[in-house]
C-alpha positions as CSV (number, residue, x, y, z in Angstrom):
1,M,-7.5,-14.1,15.6
2,R,-9.9,-15.2,12.8
3,F,-12.0,-13.4,10.2
4,R,-13.2,-14.0,6.6
5,K,-11.9,-12.7,3.3
6,G,-14.4,-13.7,0.6
7,C,-15.1,-17.4,0.9
8,F,-11.9,-18.1,2.8
9,E,-11.3,-18.0,6.6
10,V,-8.2,-16.1,7.6
11,V,-6.2,-17.4,10.6
12,I,-3.4,-15.4,12.1
13,S,-0.7,-17.6,13.7
14,R,0.8,-16.8,17.1
15,H,4.2,-16.1,15.6
16,A,2.7,-13.6,13.1
17,F,0.8,-11.9,15.9
18,E,3.9,-11.6,18.1
19,R,6.0,-10.3,15.2
20,A,3.3,-7.6,14.5
21,M,3.3,-6.5,18.1
22,Q,7.1,-6.3,18.2
23,Q,7.2,-4.2,15.1
24,G,4.4,-1.9,16.2
25,I,1.9,-3.0,13.6
26,H,-1.7,-2.5,14.9
27,L,-4.5,-4.9,14.1
28,D,-6.4,-2.4,12.0
29,L,-3.4,-2.1,9.7
30,I,-3.2,-5.9,9.3
31,E,-6.9,-6.0,8.5
32,S,-6.6,-3.2,5.9
33,C,-3.6,-5.1,4.4
34,L,-5.6,-8.3,4.1
35,Q,-8.8,-6.7,2.7
36,T,-7.4,-4.1,0.2
37,G,-3.7,-5.2,-0.3
38,R,-2.4,-6.6,-3.6
39,V,-1.5,-10.3,-3.8
40,E,2.0,-11.5,-5.0
41,R,2.2,-15.2,-5.5
42,F,5.4,-17.2,-4.8
43,G,6.1,-20.9,-4.4
44,K,3.5,-23.6,-4.6
45,S,1.0,-22.6,-2.0
46,N,2.4,-19.3,-0.6
47,F,1.6,-15.7,-1.4
48,K,2.1,-12.2,0.1
49,M,-0.4,-9.6,0.6
50,V,1.2,-6.1,0.4
51,K,-0.4,-2.8,1.4
52,D,1.5,0.4,0.8
53,F,1.0,3.3,3.3
54,R,2.6,6.7,3.2
55,K,5.8,5.9,5.1
56,F,5.9,2.1,5.2
57,S,4.4,-1.1,3.7
58,V,2.8,-3.9,5.6
59,I,3.6,-7.4,4.2
60,C,1.6,-10.5,5.3
61,V,3.2,-13.8,4.2
62,D,0.4,-16.3,3.8
63,E,-0.2,-19.9,2.8
64,M,-3.3,-21.8,1.7
65,V,-4.3,-24.6,4.1
66,G,-7.4,-26.3,2.7
67,S,-10.1,-23.6,2.5
68,A,-8.3,-21.3,4.9
69,I,-5.6,-18.7,4.6
70,K,-3.0,-18.9,7.3
71,I,-0.8,-15.9,8.0
72,V,2.7,-17.2,8.7
73,T,4.4,-13.9,9.4
74,I,3.9,-10.1,9.2
75,E,6.6,-7.6,8.3
76,K,6.9,-3.8,8.1
77,K,9.1,-2.3,5.4
78,W,10.0,1.4,5.7
79,K,10.2,3.6,2.6
80,L,13.2,5.8,2.0
């Protein structure tokens, strides 16, 4: 799956797509996370995009590869 965010092309890896389907995260939630989520940088070329919803948060772990953003994995974190 590919789409654009600003001047970057976003590529979702197969592993990330499978993890999202296992955890019941729909594609519209992933797209919302990538377009309106906050960015938390960690490491040299990695960062997280986090979008908070009412009952849970969607976390996309990304890395920069050239002029593209590659989504490595997707997580769902429940709020207590």
